[in-house]
N, C-alpha and C positions, 0 to 999 in steps of 0.2 A: 855962536852957540844958541843964541836966542832964536836965530832963524831955524836951526835944526830942531829945537824943542817945540817951536810952534808947528812945524811940519809934522812932527811926530804926534803932537796932540790932535792935529786935524785928521791924521790917518787912523786914529783909534776912536771908535764910536762906543759910547756906553751901552750896555744891555738894556732893552726896554723893560719898563716896570710891568710886572704881571697884572692882568685885569682882575678886579675883585670877583670872587665867585658869588653867584646869586644865592640868597638864603633859601633853604628848603621851605616849601609851603607849610604854613602853620595849620594846626587842627582847629576847626571851627566848633562852636557850641560847647556842649558839656565835655566832649572828647578833648578839648584843648585845656581843660582845667587839670589841676593837680589831682591825684587819686582821692585825697581827702575831700576836696570840694566836689568831685564827681559823685561821691557817695552821698554827700549832703543834698546836692541838687536832685539826685534820683529819689531820695526819700521825700523831698518836698513835692516833687511831681506826683509821686504815688499817693501822698496824702491829699493833694488837690483833686486827683482823679477819684479817690475814694469818697471824699466829701461831696463832690459833684454828683456821683452816681447815687449816693444816699439821698441827696436832696431831690433828685429827679424821681426816685422811687417814692419818697414821702409825699411829694406833690401829686404824683399819679394816684396813689392810694386815697389821697384827700378828694380828688375830683372824680374818681371812678365810682360806679355804683357800688352799693353795699355788697361785700363779698367776704369770703372766709378770712383773708388776711386783714382786711380793714376792720373786721369785727374783733379779731384777736388782738391786734395792735392799735386799736383806735385811739387809746389815750396817748400812746407814744407818737402817733401821727399828729394828733392835735397839738401836743407840746412842741413838736418841731415846726409846724406850719404857723400857728398863731403866736403873736399877732403880725409878725413881719411879712410872712409869705401867704397871707390869707387869699383864697381864690373865691370869686363869686360866680363861678360857672361849673358845670358838670360835664364829664366825659360820657359819651354814649347816651346822651339824653334823647328821648325818654329812656327810663330804665329798661333794659332788656327783660322780656317776659320770662319769669321763673316759675310759671304754672302752665299746666295743660288744661285748657278751657274747652269744654265740649258744650255745644248748644243743642238742646233737645226740645222736642215739641210733641204735643198730642192734640187731638181734636175731640169735639163733641158732635156726634152725628145724629141726625133725625132719621129714624128708620121709616120704612114704608107703612108700618102700623101706627106711626105717630109717637112712638116711644123714643127715648134718647139713650145713647150709649157712648161711653168714653173709650177712645182708642188707647193703646199702650203708648209709652214714651218712645219716640223715634230719635235716634242719635243722628242728627243732620250733619254734624261735623265729621262723624265717622264716615258717612256716605261721601262727603267731599274728599276726605283723605283717601278713601279707596279709589275714587276716580282719578286722583292726582298720582297715586303710587304707580310707578312704572310708565307714566305718561310723559313723553319727552317734551310735549308742548301743551301743558295744561292750560285751560282757559282762565281768564281773569275772574269769571263768575265762580268757578270751582275754588279758586284760591282765596278770593277776597270778599265776595258778596256777603255771605253769611257772617263771616268774622267781623268785617267792618261795620255791618249793620248792628251787631250786638255791641261792639265797642262804642259806637256813637250813641246808642240808646243808653248804655250805662253812664256815659259822661254827661248826658243831658237830662238825667232824672235823679231825684234825691232818693234817700233811703226808703221813702214811702212810695216810690215809683211815680212820683208826680213830676211832670215836665217842668224844667227850670226856665223855659223860654220857647220861642217859636221853633227853634231847631228840635226841641224835645218832642213837640207834637208831630213834626214832619218825620222824625226818626221812628216814632212809634208806628205811624202809618206805613212807613217803608218796611219795617221789620214784620209787621202783621201781614202785609202783602206777600212777602217772601215765604212766611210760614204757610199761608193758604195755598200758594202755588206748589210748594214742596210736598205738603201733605196730599194734595190732589194727585200729584204725579206718583206718589207712593201707593195710590189706590186704597186710601183708607175708607172710601165709601163704595158701597155696592150699588147695583142698579136700583134706581128708585129712592136712594138715600141722598141726603144733602149734608154738607158740613156747615154747622151753625156757629160754633165757637172754637177758638184755638187758645192754647196756653203754651208758654215757653218758659224754660228754665235753663240755667247754666250749671255745669258740674266742673268745679275747679279742684285740681289736685296739684300740690306743690311738687316740683321736680326734685327727685332724690339727689342729694349732693354726691360728688365723687367719692370713691372708696377711701382715698387718702385724706379726706376732710373729716374733721371731728365735729362739724356742725350738725346739730340735731334739728330736724324739721318735723312738723306735723303732717303726716301723709293722709290724714283722714279727709275724704272728699267734702267739699263745701258746696252747698246748693243755694242758688238764688232763684226763687220761683216767682214768676209774675202772675198776677190774677188773670182770670179768664177774660178774653177779648171777644166781643161779638163781631161776626164778619159783616162788613158793610159793602156797599157798592164799589168803594174805592179799592177793595181788596181782591176783586175778581173781575178783571177786564174781560169784556165779551169775547175777545179773540183768543183767550186761553182755553175756553171750553171747560173751565172748572165747574164742578157741580157743587155750588154753594147756595145757601139760603140768604139772598141779598136783602138788606134792610133798605126800604124806601126812604124818601126825605122825611116823612112824618113818623118813621119808626116802624111802619107796618111791613110785614114780610111779603115778598112777591117772588 
């Protein structure tokens, strides 16, 4: 019987055990959290994004040039920035121009009878603007010569129009030469007349703020007038053909 039982056992094979099923892939990140934790994490991320955006805005207003927002919320910006986030630099430096500046000139002419007369004021900046308007390829002279000459003169002279260094003297000569050539091209002198002196002034008007701004600005024109300059030999190169009364080395006219 033992032999028969053993044969029966050998003829019956047990069923194989089933293989374990792989676990479904889990959700990563916030999606894998429970609903309550998901809400908490979303609120935390939103708060971080809000604080970061507010900080970037405050720092931007701090380093940006003076504008409507920085004037209105200046105290709030300072409270946020100082002292931990203080910045020692400025954005868009130098400050973008917020004025329309026109350079004007006039001359004093010696007539054929020996008398002198003054011309009217000529808006040289307006003439440059008219030459640039509609011109696809305006020249460097039309765009920058007069403007840069006046800017350099203003930055190298004090309130009494005294040069503050060597560059001040050079800038004065450069500006005076431009005035002489421009007035001569405008034909301020007639046949037999000569240009003896020139005078320059600037007319500055603050740009009007946008309609949505509550900022109030003074739109009254401000004039800076420079005393008369005598025309010298440096102001009328011979190849220009300018009719000017040139002063010699000893001051005599020739």
